[in-house]
N, C-alpha and C positions, 0 to 999 in steps of 0.2 A: 511082164514086158511093158515098157513105157509106151504111151500114144505118141503120135508125132507131136501133138500139141504139147505135152509134157516135155518131150526131148527138146523142142524149140525154145521153151521157155527156160529150161535150165541152161540153155546156152547164153542166154541175154539177161537173166536176172537171178538173184540168190533164191534158193530153193525154199527157205523157211519165210513164211508170212504168218504172223500170229495175230489172233483177234482177242486174246485175253478172255475175259468172262463175258464178252459181248454175245448177244443172241438176237436173231431176227424177231420182228414183231409178230405175235401170233396172229391168224387171219381175222379174229374178232376185235382186233384193235384198230382196224382200218377199214374204209368202205371198199367193197370188192369191185366197185365201178369206177370211182374216181380217185381212190387211194388215199384220200385225206383222213386224218385221225376222227374216231368216233368213239362214243361211250357206249354203255349198255343200252340196248334197246333203239339205238338211233337208226340202224339200217332196217329199212322195211321194203320187201320187194327186190332185194338185191341192191339197193341204192340208199344213199343218205339224204337228208333234207337239203343238202348244198348242191347236189348234182341231179336231184330228182327231175328237175325241169329242165335240164340240159340235154341236148341232142350230142351224146358222145358217141363217136364213130367206131369205138370198139366195145367188145361184148364183156370183157373182164380185165381187171388189172391186179397184178401181183407185185408186191413190194418187200424189200428187207426191212426198211424203217424209214424214219424221218431223215430229212438232209440236215444233219447236225452231227458234231463230233460224237464218236470217233468215225462214224460212217462217212461223213462229208470229207474228213481227212484222207481216208482210203481212197475215196473217188479221185481227189485231187493229186495223189501219188501215182495213180494210174494215169490220169490225162495229162498232167502237167510235167511229171518227173520221170515218165518213162518205165514206172515199175510194172512190168508186165505180169508178174506173179499175182497181183491183185486182180486181174482179170479172171484168172483161173480160179482163185479162192472165192471172189464174189459172185462169179458165174455159177460155180459149183453150189453155193448157197442159195442162189436164185432158182435154180433148177430144183432143189429140194423143197422150196417154198411153194412151187406150183401147186394148184389144186390136183387132188388125186384123181377127180373124175374128168381132168382136162383131156380130151382126145388128143391123139398124136398130131403135131403142127409142124409145119415148115417154118424154121426159124429165121427171121429176117432182121438184120441190124438197121438202125436208122443210118442214113448215108452220110458220109464226110466228103467235103469238096477235096480234090486231089492236092490242091495247093496246102490247104490245112494239114492234110495228112503228111505231106512231105515236110512241113515245118515242124509238126509235133513228133514226126518218126513213128507213129503207131495210129491205128484207128481203134480207140477204145471200145466203141459200141460193137464193132465186129469181133474184137477179141472176147468181149462178154457174151456175145451171141454163140461164137464158136464153142466156149466153155458150156454154155447151157445145152447146145446141141450134142455135144459129146457125152455130156451126162445122161442125156434123156436118149441117146440113140436115135436122134431125129436129124433130118437134113438141114443144113443151113445154106440159104441162097441169098445172094446179093440182088434183090428184085427192084431196088431203088438207086437212084444216083442225084448228085447235086449238080444242077445245070449252071449255077452261079455262085460265087463266093459271096456270103454275107457276113455282116458283123456278128461275132458270138452273141446268142441269145442272152447270155448273162450280162452283156453290156448294153442291152436294149431295154427301155422301160416296159413293163409287162403289158401296158395297153397297146404298145406297137409291135409286139412280137410276131403276131399273125401276118401283119403287113411286111414285116421284115423278111419273111419266108415265101412271099408271093412269088410264084413261078420260079422257086429256088429247087423244089423237089419234084422229081418226075419219075414214073416207072420206065423200067427198061422194057425194050421190045421183046415179047415172047409169043411163041406159038400157042394157040388155043389150048392143046393138049399138054403144054407144059405149065400152065397155071395151076398153082396148088389150091385146094379146096380151103384150106384153113391155115392161118398164119399166127406165129407168135412174134410180135414186134418187140425188139429189145433195145433198151437205151439205159444210160446211166442215172439220170435224174429227170423226173417231171416237175415242172414249176408250174406254168400257166396251161401246159398241155398243147401248146401251139405247134411245136415239132411233131409230137405224136399225132395231132389232127391232120397236119399237112401230109404225113406219111400214110396216114389211113386213106386220105382221099386220093392219093396217087394209087395205093393198092387197089382201091375201088374201081379205079380206070381199068385196071386188069381184069376186073370181073370177080375179084375176091371180096366176098361179103362177110366172112366170119374172121374176125380178127380180134386176137387176145393181146395184152401188153404185159410186159415184165420189165420193171426198172429196179435199179438198185435202191433208190431213195426218192421220195416225195418231198418237196419244199412246201411247208404250210403256208398259207397267205397271212 
């Protein structure tokens, strides 16, 4: 029997989404903390030389690969062309790539402003998060919201992306007994990490201290 997620996607998108001979990057090809590409022996103590001195607000990061074709093409089809089936396919791959020792998490998508969601006709991060949650058998909750509409991060210079999101992302109000212990934050692409950092800070305000990240792709600087 199909899940509700599969049933919904079959109504709005073609059922076949092929990836050819593409395969996700093995875990030893990227840093498990910042997600950037690494070579043999570059990771020490769970970090690479480029992030060892950084105060990253998440405990681990899982990715499928670098943000380049064909992965970047599939992300764009999902985000800008409304190809819902890519959320299921990429989300399923992302769930399979998670570390086997990662404890159960509450899956949380990075938030999209209601206006942008209306204009695009979908929330790609939420669909990816839903696919991951369904695959893992974990709950998905919308714990964050966008309080103001900002220019897309891709249109903002890297040095200005943190400022672009100032006071843009905030936590939803929750009773203390409804706050999860551990969160898996899901997004499509990590570039500078500004969006993920703002989201983590908002989750910290809820009292959540253990945050793991899963993204489809990481853009190399």
